[in-house]
Structure formats: C-alpha cells, structure tokens
FIDREN-78277 format. One record per residue (C-alpha): x, y, z. Coordinates in Angstrom, 2 decimals. Example, Ala and Ser with C-alpha at 12.3 -4.5 7.8 and 13.67 -1.06 7.14 Angstrom:
<pts>
+---------+---------+---------+
!      xx !      yy !      zz !
+---------+---------+---------+
!   12.30 !   -4.50 !    7.80 !
!   13.67 !   -1.06 !    7.14 !
+---------+---------+---------+
</pts>
This chain:
<pts>
+---------+---------+---------+
!      xx !      yy !      zz !
+---------+---------+---------+
!  -56.30 !  144.10 !  -63.19 !
!  -58.16 !  141.76 !  -66.06 !
!  -59.97 !  138.66 !  -64.63 !
!  -60.55 !  135.27 !  -66.26 !
!  -63.19 !  133.17 !  -66.49 !
!  -63.33 !  129.43 !  -67.42 !
!  -66.03 !  127.57 !  -68.57 !
!  -66.89 !  123.73 !  -70.81 !
!  -65.65 !  121.63 !  -68.16 !
!  -67.85 !  118.59 !  -67.57 !
!  -67.84 !  114.95 !  -67.40 !
!  -67.25 !  113.35 !  -70.45 !
!  -66.61 !  109.21 !  -71.84 !
!  -63.05 !  108.14 !  -72.60 !
!  -62.26 !  109.07 !  -76.19 !
!  -64.52 !  111.95 !  -76.17 !
!  -64.54 !  115.66 !  -76.69 !
!  -64.87 !  118.78 !  -74.70 !
!  -63.86 !  122.64 !  -75.90 !
!  -63.30 !  125.18 !  -72.69 !
!  -63.15 !  128.61 !  -72.71 !
!  -61.33 !  131.32 !  -70.99 !
!  -63.05 !  134.59 !  -71.48 !
!  -61.26 !  137.85 !  -69.97 !
!  -63.10 !  140.86 !  -68.24 !
!  -61.65 !  143.22 !  -70.63 !
!  -59.69 !  143.67 !  -73.82 !
!  -56.22 !  142.83 !  -73.70 !
!  -53.93 !  145.22 !  -75.53 !
!  -50.93 !  143.02 !  -74.84 !
!  -49.85 !  140.06 !  -72.80 !
!  -46.77 !  137.62 !  -73.31 !
!  -48.90 !  134.33 !  -73.21 !
!  -52.13 !  132.60 !  -72.35 !
!  -52.32 !  129.65 !  -71.77 !
!  -53.54 !  126.39 !  -69.72 !
!  -52.62 !  124.17 !  -66.37 !
!  -54.39 !  121.58 !  -65.11 !
!  -54.20 !  119.89 !  -61.51 !
!  -55.19 !  116.33 !  -61.18 !
!  -56.34 !  115.71 !  -57.46 !
!  -52.97 !  115.09 !  -55.21 !
!  -50.50 !  116.39 !  -57.97 !
!  -49.21 !  119.05 !  -58.62 !
!  -50.69 !  121.72 !  -61.12 !
!  -48.92 !  120.91 !  -64.63 !
!  -48.74 !  122.99 !  -67.86 !
!  -50.77 !  122.17 !  -70.91 !
!  -50.44 !  124.83 !  -73.73 !
!  -49.79 !  128.12 !  -74.30 !
!  -50.04 !  130.62 !  -77.34 !
!  -48.54 !  133.88 !  -77.43 !
!  -49.55 !  137.40 !  -79.21 !
!  -47.74 !  136.30 !  -82.00 !
!  -49.04 !  132.92 !  -82.21 !
!  -46.45 !  131.02 !  -81.05 !
!  -48.02 !  128.00 !  -79.53 !
!  -46.40 !  125.27 !  -76.96 !
!  -47.95 !  122.21 !  -75.87 !
!  -47.21 !  119.37 !  -72.93 !
!  -45.73 !  116.24 !  -74.30 !
!  -49.19 !  114.56 !  -73.07 !
!  -51.54 !  116.56 !  -74.82 !
!  -49.55 !  117.17 !  -78.52 !
!  -51.77 !  115.80 !  -81.67 !
!  -54.81 !  115.49 !  -79.14 !
!  -55.31 !  119.19 !  -77.85 !
!  -55.70 !  122.25 !  -79.84 !
!  -55.70 !  125.97 !  -78.40 !
!  -56.36 !  128.94 !  -80.07 !
!  -57.65 !  132.54 !  -79.40 !
!  -60.22 !  134.70 !  -80.69 !
!  -58.86 !  138.48 !  -80.02 !
!  -62.38 !  140.12 !  -80.39 !
!  -63.73 !  138.19 !  -78.24 !
!  -60.84 !  138.04 !  -75.87 !
!  -61.27 !  134.91 !  -75.39 !
!  -58.86 !  131.66 !  -75.54 !
!  -60.28 !  128.02 !  -76.10 !
!  -58.74 !  124.60 !  -74.87 !
!  -60.20 !  122.13 !  -77.93 !
!  -59.60 !  118.50 !  -76.38 !
!  -60.03 !  115.66 !  -78.28 !
!  -59.35 !  111.66 !  -77.91 !
!  -59.64 !  112.46 !  -74.19 !
!  -58.55 !  109.85 !  -71.75 !
!  -58.79 !  109.47 !  -67.92 !
!  -55.60 !  110.68 !  -67.60 !
!  -56.58 !  113.93 !  -68.41 !
!  -58.77 !  114.29 !  -65.74 !
!  -58.14 !  117.34 !  -63.26 !
!  -59.40 !  121.15 !  -62.52 !
!  -58.19 !  123.49 !  -65.23 !
!  -57.07 !  126.92 !  -65.24 !
!  -56.32 !  129.71 !  -67.70 !
!  -54.28 !  132.34 !  -67.41 !
!  -52.83 !  135.00 !  -68.83 !
!  -49.01 !  136.47 !  -68.51 !
!  -48.31 !  139.92 !  -68.75 !
!  -46.78 !  141.53 !  -65.51 !
!  -47.04 !  138.74 !  -63.61 !
!  -49.42 !  135.80 !  -63.74 !
!  -53.42 !  135.83 !  -63.20 !
!  -55.66 !  132.83 !  -62.66 !
!  -59.04 !  132.14 !  -63.37 !
!  -61.13 !  130.10 !  -60.89 !
!  -60.45 !  126.55 !  -62.84 !
!  -63.22 !  124.55 !  -64.58 !
!  -63.54 !  120.66 !  -63.65 !
!  -63.00 !  118.10 !  -66.31 !
!  -63.70 !  114.45 !  -65.64 !
!  -63.12 !  111.79 !  -67.84 !
!  -64.76 !  108.39 !  -67.21 !
!  -66.91 !  105.96 !  -68.11 !
+---------+---------+---------+
</pts>
C-alpha cells in the first residue's frame, strides 16, 4: 500500500504564503484523485482541494482564488500552494489518495497568526 508524507507546514503571518508537498512512497500508476483536507482545532475535517489523473481540479469555496493544487508525476508528488493566508486557514492539513479506498498522510500543521 502506498504511503504519503506531507511537508511544508509552519507558522506564517496573515497574508503570507506556504507550499505544502505530499510525496508518495512509490510510483502511482493510477488513482481516482489526490488532494487535501484540513482540520482545525475542535472542528471536523473539511475538504480543501483535489486533482484527478485527468487533471480535473476542484477547490472548496473558502480557498478558491488563493490556493492552487498541482502535481508532478515524475516525483509522485502533489503540491498545495497557499497564498493570502488567513487565520481561519489554521489547522492540520492532510493529503490523501483515492484508489481502492482512501489512504491518508500523517498531516502537517499550518498556523496563520501574527
């Protein structure tokens, strides 16, 4: 089973940027989608963005125009570029891949605060 490792989280001021990476442990030949969810303290995990093998992309309304998801097939990696960050973007960001079921990474913390 493929494993996913997220990186790139950290502390950033409002209005700042971060780029998250999600690296798969092996080459992925087929999948339905890869993407990101996030979970703020005391809240349920919520959808952020996904990208399919056909490069169809979808975003949560709360991040449209600020976040960009992309992938590098040669590196088996999906990225989430986050710009114009807001305090409400704070949370643990989880990468997933949907194949036969869904596999999750361990999460990376993003904190937006002055």
